[in-house]
C-alpha positions in Angstrom: 33.9 19.5 6.0 30.6 18.0 6.5 28.6 16.5 10.0 27.2 13.0 9.7 24.0 12.6 11.6 22.6 8.7 12.4 19.7 8.3 15.4 15.5 9.6 15.2 14.2 9.6 11.5 13.8 13.6 10.0 10.5 11.6 8.0 8.5 8.8 7.3 6.7 7.2 4.4 3.7 6.4 3.9 3.7 3.4 6.0 4.3 5.3 9.0 2.5 4.0 10.5 -0.3 1.0 9.8 2.9 -1.1 8.9 5.9 0.9 10.9 5.6 1.2 14.1 7.2 5.0 14.7 7.1 8.8 16.9 6.1 11.5 14.2 7.5 14.1 17.1 10.3 12.3 16.9 10.8 14.3 13.8 11.0 16.9 15.2 14.4 16.0 18.0 15.9 14.1 14.7 15.8 17.7 12.2 17.2 19.7 15.0 20.9 19.2 14.0 19.8 19.8 9.9 18.0 23.0 11.8 21.3 23.9 12.6 24.2 23.7 10.5 22.9 23.6 6.7 26.8 21.0 6.0 24.7 18.5 8.3 23.7 15.7 6.6 21.5 13.0 8.2 22.1 8.7 7.1 19.0 8.8 4.8 20.2 11.0 2.5 21.3 9.9 -1.0 23.4 13.4 -0.9 26.5 12.3 0.9 26.5 9.8 -2.1 27.5 12.4 -4.6 31.5 12.5 -3.0 32.1 9.5 -4.0 31.9 7.7 -1.1 30.3 4.2 -1.1 28.5 3.9 2.4 27.2 6.3 5.1 30.1 4.8 6.7 32.7 5.4 4.0 31.6 9.5 4.0 31.7 10.4 7.7 35.2 8.7 8.8 36.5 11.0 5.1 33.9 14.0 5.3 32.7 14.5 8.1 34.1 16.2 11.2 31.8 14.6 14.2 29.2 12.4 14.1 25.7 13.4 15.8 23.5 11.4 17.1 19.5 12.2 17.7 18.9 9.5 21.0 14.6 9.7 22.7 14.3 7.8 25.1 17.1 5.1 25.2 17.4 4.0 28.5 14.9 2.5 30.5 14.1 1.8 33.9 10.8 0.3 33.8 11.5 -2.4 30.8 15.7 -2.7 29.8 16.9 -3.8 26.8 19.8 -5.0 27.3 20.7 -6.6 23.4 19.7 -2.7 22.2 22.1 -1.4 24.0 24.6 -3.7 23.0 23.2 -3.6 18.9 23.2 0.3 19.8 27.4 0.2 20.7 27.7 -1.8 18.1 26.5 0.5 14.9 29.0 3.1 16.9 32.2 2.0 17.0 31.9 2.0 12.5 32.3 4.9 12.9 35.5 6.6 13.6 34.8 10.6 14.0 34.1 12.5 18.1 31.0 11.1 18.5 27.9 14.1 19.8 25.0 13.1 21.6 20.6 14.9 21.2 18.7 14.8 23.9 19.3 11.7 25.7 16.8 10.8 28.5 15.5 8.0 30.0 12.2 6.6 30.3 10.8 6.8 33.9 7.4 6.8 35.2 9.1 8.6 38.0 11.9 10.2 39.5 13.0 7.5 42.2 16.6 8.1 42.1 17.2 6.0 45.1 16.4 2.8 43.5 17.2 3.7 40.2 19.3 1.5 38.2 20.4 0.5 34.5 21.0 -2.6 33.3 25.3 -4.2 32.2 25.0 -3.0 28.9 23.1 0.3 29.4 26.0 1.3 31.6 28.6 -0.5 28.4 27.0 2.1 26.1 26.8 5.3 28.4 30.2 4.1 28.7 31.4 4.4 25.6 29.9 7.1 24.7 31.3 9.2 27.2 34.9 7.7 25.7 33.7 8.4 22.4 32.0 12.7 23.4 34.2 14.9 24.6 30.5 16.1 26.9 27.4 13.2 27.1 24.1 15.5 26.3 21.6 14.8 28.4 17.8 16.0 28.4 17.6 16.2 32.6 18.9 16.1 35.7 17.1 13.5 36.7 18.7 11.7 33.8 22.3 13.1 34.4 22.1 11.3 38.0 21.0 8.0 37.3 24.3 8.6 34.8 26.1 10.3 37.3 24.9 7.3 40.0 24.9 4.2 37.8 27.6 4.1 35.1 30.4 6.7 37.1 30.3 9.2 34.0 32.2 12.7 34.7 31.6 14.2 31.0 27.7 14.7 31.6 26.1 18.0 30.6 22.5 18.7 30.7 21.1 21.5 27.4 17.1 19.8 27.4 16.1 19.2 24.4 18.5 20.6 20.8 14.8 20.1 19.0 14.4 24.1 21.6 17.0 25.6 20.6 16.9 24.7 15.9 15.0 28.3 15.3 15.8 31.4 17.5 13.6 32.8 14.8 10.3 31.5 15.6 11.1 32.1 19.2 11.2 35.7 18.8 7.0 34.6 16.5 6.7 32.5 20.1 7.5 36.1 22.1 4.8 37.6 19.9 1.6 34.8 19.7 2.4 34.8 23.6 0.0 38.2 23.9 -3.8 36.3 24.2 -4.8 38.9 22.2 -3.2 37.6 18.9 -4.3 34.1 19.6 -6.4 33.7 15.9 -6.8 29.9 15.3 -8.2 26.8 16.4 -6.5 25.3 19.6 -4.9 21.6 18.7 -4.4 18.8 21.9 -2.3 15.6 21.9 -2.7 11.9 23.4 -0.7 9.3 25.7 -1.7 6.7 26.7 -6.0 5.7 26.4 -5.4 3.9 29.3 -6.1 6.3 31.1 -8.4 7.9 32.9 -7.6 11.2 32.8 -5.9 11.0 29.0 -9.6 9.8 28.1 -11.1 13.0 29.9 -8.4 15.1 27.4 -9.6 13.6 25.0 -13.6 14.2 25.1 -12.8 17.4 26.5 -11.0 18.3 22.8 -13.2 16.7 20.9 -16.6 18.2 22.7 -14.6 21.4 21.9 -13.9 20.4 18.2 -10.3 21.5 19.0 -7.6 19.6 16.6 -5.6 16.7 17.8 -2.4 15.8 16.5 -1.7 11.7 16.4 2.0 10.8 16.6 1.8 7.0 17.0 -1.6 5.3 16.6 -2.1 3.1 13.8 -5.8 1.8 15.5 -6.2 5.4 15.7 -5.3 7.0 12.3 -7.0 3.2 10.8 -9.6 5.1 12.3 -10.2 7.7 10.7 -9.0 6.1 7.3 -12.4 4.0 7.0 -14.5 7.0 7.6 -12.4 9.5 4.9 -13.6 6.6 2.5 -15.6 8.2 -0.1 -19.1 6.5 -1.7 -20.9 5.2 1.6 -18.8 2.8 3.4 -19.9 1.0 6.4 -18.7 3.3 9.2 -16.7 1.8 11.2 -16.8 0.4 14.9 -15.4 2.2 17.6 -12.3 2.1 19.5 -13.0 0.8 23.2 -11.7 4.1 24.4 -14.2 6.2 22.5 -17.1 3.7 23.1 -16.2 4.1 26.7 -16.8 8.1 26.0 -19.7 8.3 24.4 -21.2 5.9 26.6 -20.9 7.7 29.7 -21.1 10.7 28.1 -17.7 12.7 28.7 -18.3 16.3 28.3 -22.3 16.1 26.5 -20.9 13.7 23.8 -24.5 12.2 23.2 -23.7 9.8 19.7 -21.7 8.4 17.6 -22.2 10.6 14.9 -20.0 13.4 16.6 -16.7 11.3 16.9 -17.3 10.6 14.1 -17.5 14.0 12.9 -15.2 15.4 14.8 -12.5 12.4 12.7 -13.3 13.8 9.9 -12.3 17.2 10.2 -9.9 17.7 13.5 -7.5 15.2 13.4 -4.7 15.3 12.1 -1.2 13.3 11.6 2.1 14.1 9.8 5.0 12.5 8.0 6.6 15.5 7.9 8.7 18.6 10.4 7.2 20.9 6.7 3.7 20.5 6.4 3.1 20.3 10.7 4.9 23.9 11.2 2.9 24.9 8.5 -0.6 23.4 9.6 0.7 25.1 13.3 1.4 28.2 11.0 -1.9 28.7 9.6 -4.3 27.2 11.6 -3.6 26.5 15.0 -3.9 28.2 18.0 -1.7 27.2 20.2 -0.8 23.7 21.6 -1.9 21.5 25.0 -1.1 18.1 25.3 1.2 14.8 27.0 2.9 14.2 24.0 6.6 16.7 24.7 7.4 17.2 20.7 3.8 17.6 19.6 3.3 21.0 21.6 7.1 21.4 21.0 6.0 21.6 16.6 4.1 23.7 17.7 6.5 26.2 19.9 8.9 25.4 16.5 6.4 26.8 14.6 5.7 30.1 16.0 3.0 29.2 17.9 2.2 28.8 22.5 2.1 25.7 23.5 1.3 23.7 27.6 2.8 20.7 28.3 -0.1 18.4 30.4 2.9 16.5 32.2 2.3 13.6 33.9 6.1 11.0 33.8 9.1 11.7 35.0 10.7 12.1 31.2 8.2 14.8 30.7 8.5 17.6 33.8 12.5 17.4 33.8 12.1 18.5 30.1 9.7 21.0 31.6 11.6 21.6 34.2 15.3 22.2 32.7 14.3 24.0 30.1 11.3 26.8 31.6 8.3 25.9 29.7 4.6 25.9 30.2 3.1 23.8 32.4 0.6 21.8 34.4 -0.8 18.8 36.1 -2.2 16.3 34.1 -4.7 16.0 36.6 -5.5 19.2 36.4 -5.6 20.2 33.3 -9.0 17.7 32.6 -10.7 19.8 35.6 -10.0 23.0 33.6 -12.5 25.0 31.1 -10.7 26.7 27.3 -10.2 29.9 29.5 -8.2 28.7 31.9 -6.1 26.6 29.8 -5.4 29.3 28.6 -4.7 31.8 31.4 -2.1 28.4 32.3 -0.5 29.7 28.9 2.6 32.2 30.4 6.1 32.1 28.9 7.5 34.9 31.2 10.2 31.9 32.8 10.6 30.9 29.6 11.8 34.0 28.2 13.3 35.7 30.7 15.9 32.8 30.9 15.8 31.4 27.3 18.9 33.8 26.8 21.0 31.4 29.2 19.8 28.7 27.9 21.1 29.2 24.7 24.1 29.5 26.0 24.2 26.8 28.4 23.7 24.8 24.7 26.4 27.0 23.2 28.5 26.0 26.0 27.7 22.3 25.3 28.6 22.4 21.9 31.8 24.4 22.0 33.2 22.0 24.1 32.1 19.6 21.4 34.7 21.5 19.0 30.6 22.8 17.0 30.2 25.7 16.2 27.5 27.9 18.8 23.6 28.7 17.5 23.0 32.3 16.5 20.2 34.0 18.7 19.3 37.2 19.8 18.5 36.9 23.3 20.2 38.0 26.3 21.3 36.3 29.4 19.7 37.2 32.6 
């Protein structure tokens, strides 16, 4: 039997990000069940057609034991979209096999459980998922508490981010690379919201230190990079507003436009497949830091350490449950490079990773899926 997989995209087309809004970090999450199970088939892969079925729905219903659904920030406390939840539930109703949820989470600026509420359509969706799954997997304790409070669901199970468990051998490599004397390569960083002063400071800091910048979303950032990379003698593009502000205020001694142009020509990166992303990290990166959860996750799944800079409820619940090294974004922007490195401490992570694997394997077993093989012991 196979396992069907739907949800986040495991790779992105060439039209991303200019003509297709998406977050490449979701590829890390989407590939988790495909890395865990060689017999997992994603809905975007044509391989299911060789089974003689006319549609992915027919393939899942006739050839699969389960349907894994990879979810990210599906729920929102700030901007609920009832119609989106209705469409999603209707799409799930065509499948007849048990559903296993990977990575369900809530997008929220603050962890305010007392005032948290979900729209009726979201409640109905969650109750439906709870009914279709033996245990409803969520990424953190805050998400679990909100769902239990708002939906009355009893089978919620906190797993952390499933992608963390998808490449156990790389975590063994990470354990070696976390020794500071083993760091080699150039640091890499990532940013999220250029409307925040601290994020602009983080960007300026990375530019001034010539660190790699990995961009997972912004079509404006990517268009700026592409315009700079044109051959011949093209007319240089205007600086985006946030870069112009950095230059004018001379953050971190960035004095000229040419410095910014040179940075985006040499150190900017965007990825459309996890394979090229992991290869880049392995060959070029010493460590990663920033506010994007899955950009940092891509680093540790390449065997390279990362430091999470927390700024919202989503990131905090994930790093806390998974024992990942983190500091508040507001603190990070005042740190020197040496101080950033000193915060990359994985002792707590490796003391508890065996128990996290055991917890995730319990979730898989409850839902009837094969356990992940690993070499970490529980404490």
